[in-house]
C-alpha positions as CSV (number, residue, x, y, z in Angstrom):
1,M,-26.9,22.5,-29.1
2,P,-28.6,24.0,-26.1
3,T,-31.6,26.1,-26.7
4,P,-31.9,29.8,-25.8
5,E,-34.1,28.5,-22.8
6,D,-31.6,26.4,-21.5
7,S,-30.3,28.1,-18.3
8,S,-27.6,25.4,-17.5
9,A,-25.5,26.3,-20.7
10,P,-24.1,29.9,-19.4
11,V,-23.2,28.4,-16.0
12,T,-21.3,25.7,-17.7
13,I,-19.4,28.0,-19.9
14,D,-18.7,30.4,-16.9
15,R,-17.0,27.6,-15.1
16,F,-14.2,27.6,-17.7
17,F,-13.5,31.3,-17.1
18,D,-13.2,31.0,-13.3
19,P,-9.5,30.6,-12.4
20,R,-10.6,29.2,-9.0
21,G,-11.8,26.1,-10.8
22,F,-8.3,25.0,-11.9
23,T,-6.5,22.6,-9.9
24,A,-2.6,22.0,-9.4
25,D,-1.2,18.8,-8.6
26,A,2.3,19.4,-7.2
27,A,3.2,15.5,-7.2
28,T,2.7,15.2,-10.9
29,S,3.2,18.9,-12.1
30,T,-0.1,18.8,-13.7
31,L,-2.9,21.5,-14.1
32,T,-6.6,20.5,-14.6
33,D,-9.5,22.7,-15.6
34,P,-12.9,22.6,-14.1
35,A,-14.0,19.9,-16.3
36,G,-11.0,17.6,-15.0
37,L,-9.1,17.8,-18.3
38,R,-5.3,18.4,-18.3
39,F,-4.5,22.0,-19.3
40,V,-1.3,23.8,-20.2
41,F,-1.6,27.0,-22.1
42,A,-4.5,25.4,-24.1
43,A,-7.0,22.8,-23.7
44,P,-6.2,19.0,-25.0
45,Q,-8.8,19.4,-27.7
46,F,-7.0,22.3,-29.2
47,F,-3.6,20.5,-29.4
48,R,-5.2,17.5,-30.9
49,A,-6.9,19.6,-33.5
50,V,-3.6,21.4,-34.4
51,H,-2.0,18.1,-34.7
52,L,-4.7,16.8,-37.1
53,V,-4.6,19.9,-39.3
54,L,-0.8,20.2,-39.4
55,T,-0.1,16.4,-40.0
56,R,-2.8,16.2,-42.8
57,K,-1.2,19.1,-44.7
58,D,2.4,17.8,-44.1
59,P,3.6,15.1,-41.7
60,T,6.5,17.1,-40.7
61,S,4.6,20.4,-40.0
62,W,3.8,19.4,-36.4
63,S,7.4,18.9,-35.6
64,S,8.9,21.8,-37.4
65,F,6.1,24.2,-36.0
66,L,6.5,23.1,-32.3
67,A,10.4,23.0,-32.7
68,R,10.6,26.8,-33.7
69,C,8.0,27.6,-31.0
70,G,9.7,25.6,-28.2
71,R,13.2,26.8,-29.1
72,D,11.9,30.4,-28.9
73,C,10.1,29.8,-25.7
74,G,13.1,28.3,-24.0
75,R,15.2,31.1,-25.0
76,Q,12.6,33.6,-23.7
77,I,12.0,31.9,-20.4
78,A,15.8,32.2,-19.9
79,T,15.9,35.9,-20.9
80,N,12.8,36.6,-18.6
81,L,14.7,34.8,-15.7
82,D,17.9,36.9,-16.3
83,A,15.9,40.0,-16.2
84,E,14.2,39.1,-12.9
85,L,17.5,38.1,-11.3
86,A,19.1,41.4,-12.4
87,R,16.0,43.3,-11.0
88,L,16.7,41.5,-7.6
89,G,20.4,42.2,-7.8
90,E,21.5,38.5,-8.3
91,P,23.9,37.1,-10.9
92,T,22.3,36.1,-14.1
93,L,21.9,32.6,-15.5
94,G,25.2,32.5,-17.2
95,A,27.0,33.4,-14.1
96,L,25.3,30.9,-11.8
97,P,26.6,27.2,-11.2
98,L,24.8,25.1,-13.8
99,E,22.9,23.2,-10.9
100,S,21.2,26.4,-9.9
101,C,20.1,27.1,-13.5
102,L,18.5,23.5,-13.6
103,V,16.4,24.3,-10.5
104,F,14.9,27.2,-12.4
105,L,14.2,25.2,-15.4
106,E,12.6,22.3,-13.4
107,R,10.4,24.5,-11.5
108,T,9.4,26.1,-14.6
109,F,8.2,22.9,-16.1
110,A,6.2,22.3,-13.1
111,A,4.6,25.6,-12.8
112,H,3.4,25.4,-16.5
113,G,1.9,21.8,-15.8
114,W,4.2,20.2,-18.6
115,G,5.2,17.4,-16.1
116,V,8.0,16.5,-13.6
117,L,11.4,17.3,-15.2
118,K,14.7,15.8,-13.8
119,I,18.0,16.8,-15.4
120,D,20.9,14.6,-15.0
121,L,24.5,15.9,-15.3
122,A,26.1,12.6,-14.8
123,D,27.7,12.4,-18.3
124,A,28.1,16.2,-18.9
125,A,31.7,16.6,-17.9
126,D,33.1,13.4,-19.6
127,H,30.8,12.8,-22.6
128,G,29.2,16.2,-23.1
129,L,25.9,14.9,-22.6
130,V,22.8,16.4,-20.5
131,V,20.1,14.0,-20.1
132,A,16.5,15.2,-19.0
133,R,13.8,12.7,-17.9
134,L,10.1,13.8,-17.9
135,T,7.5,12.1,-16.2
136,H,3.5,12.9,-16.7
137,S,4.2,14.4,-19.9
138,Y,1.6,16.5,-21.2
139,F,1.9,15.7,-25.0
140,A,2.4,12.1,-24.2
141,E,-0.9,12.0,-22.4
142,I,-3.1,13.9,-24.8
143,L,-1.9,12.4,-28.0
144,P,-1.7,8.7,-27.0
145,D,-2.4,7.2,-30.5
146,V,0.3,9.0,-32.4
147,D,3.0,6.8,-33.5
148,D,5.6,9.5,-33.7
149,L,7.5,11.0,-30.7
150,V,5.4,14.0,-29.7
151,D,7.3,15.9,-27.2
152,V,8.9,18.3,-29.8
153,L,8.0,21.5,-27.7
154,P,9.8,20.4,-24.4
155,A,12.7,19.0,-26.4
156,A,13.1,22.4,-28.2
157,L,12.4,24.4,-25.2
158,L,15.3,22.4,-23.3
159,Q,17.5,23.3,-26.4
160,G,16.6,27.0,-26.4
161,F,17.2,27.3,-22.7
162,F,20.6,25.4,-22.8
163,E,21.7,27.6,-25.7
164,H,21.0,30.7,-23.8
165,I,22.9,29.9,-20.7
166,S,25.8,28.1,-22.6
167,G,26.2,30.7,-25.4
168,E,26.6,27.7,-27.8
169,Q,24.5,26.1,-30.6
170,L,23.2,22.9,-29.3
171,G,20.6,20.1,-30.2
172,C,18.0,18.4,-28.1
173,A,16.1,15.3,-29.0
174,E,13.6,12.9,-27.3
175,I,15.1,9.5,-27.6
176,A,12.5,7.6,-25.5
177,C,8.9,7.8,-24.7
178,V,6.5,6.3,-22.2
179,R,4.1,5.7,-24.9
180,R,6.7,3.1,-26.4
181,G,7.2,1.5,-23.0
182,A,9.9,3.5,-21.5
183,P,9.6,4.5,-17.9
184,H,9.7,8.1,-18.8
185,C,10.2,10.4,-21.7
186,T,14.1,11.1,-22.0
187,F,15.8,13.9,-23.9
188,V,19.5,14.4,-24.6
189,I,21.2,17.8,-25.1
190,T,24.4,17.9,-26.8
191,A,25.8,19.0,-30.2
192,A,23.2,18.7,-33.1
193,E,25.7,16.6,-35.2
194,R,26.1,13.9,-32.5
195,L,22.3,13.5,-32.2
196,D,22.1,13.1,-36.1
197,S,24.4,10.2,-35.9
198,V,22.1,8.1,-33.8
199,S,18.6,9.8,-35.0
200,S,17.3,6.6,-36.6
201,L,17.5,4.9,-33.2
202,F,15.2,7.6,-31.4
203,G,12.0,5.8,-30.0
204,R,13.0,2.5,-31.3
205,E,16.0,1.4,-29.1
206,T,16.0,2.0,-25.3
207,A,17.4,5.3,-24.0
208,E,20.2,3.3,-22.3
209,T,21.3,1.9,-25.7
210,I,21.2,5.2,-27.5
211,L,23.1,6.9,-24.6
212,A,25.9,4.1,-24.8
213,R,26.4,4.8,-28.6
214,L,26.7,8.5,-27.7
215,K,29.4,7.8,-25.4
216,A,31.2,5.3,-27.5
C-alpha cells in the first residue's frame, strides 16, 4: 500500500477519473481505460469478482442475475430509441423496417464496447430464426477460464430488444463461443420452447449443427 508520502499514488488514481484517458477502437468496438484494460460499464476486475461471488453461492446465480439485467436493458434501449425517434418526428422502431432496427442495435453494441455485432436474417422468413454473431465479445475476453457460456447479458439484451420491436415473448440463447473454438460467439433469437428443445447442444455442437436441428 502506498505511504502518505508517496506522491505518485494520487496521480495514478486521477488517471482513472479522466475521460480523456479512455480509448475507443472502432474496428473491434472495444473501449479501454487508461491502464489499457478493456472496459464496458464496469472494469473487468469487477465482473470477475461478481462472477466469483455469485457462482460460489449458487452456480446458476450468474446466469439468472445477468439474464434479468440484460432483458431489462434490451427493452430499455429500445424504449429510449423510440423516445428519441419520436422526439425527432421519426417512426418508432415497431414501424421501421427490421433492417433499420438492427442497425440501431449493432451500433449500440459498438458504442458500449460489447463487441462487433452482426445480425443475420437469412433464416427469419422461412424458419423463424434470427442469428446474431458477436466478435470481440467482452465477457468471453474477461472470463477466459470459465467453462460455461458467459455471454448471458448480450443474449438477454438481444431477447429484450427483439421482444420490444416484435411485441412477442421470445427466447435468445448463445449456442457457440470463441472460447470453445468457434470463430465467433453465436446467438439465436426465436421462440423459447424451440431453444429448449436443443439446449443440451449449446456450446457442445457447432452453431451450424444446432441451426440445422432448429430448421429440421
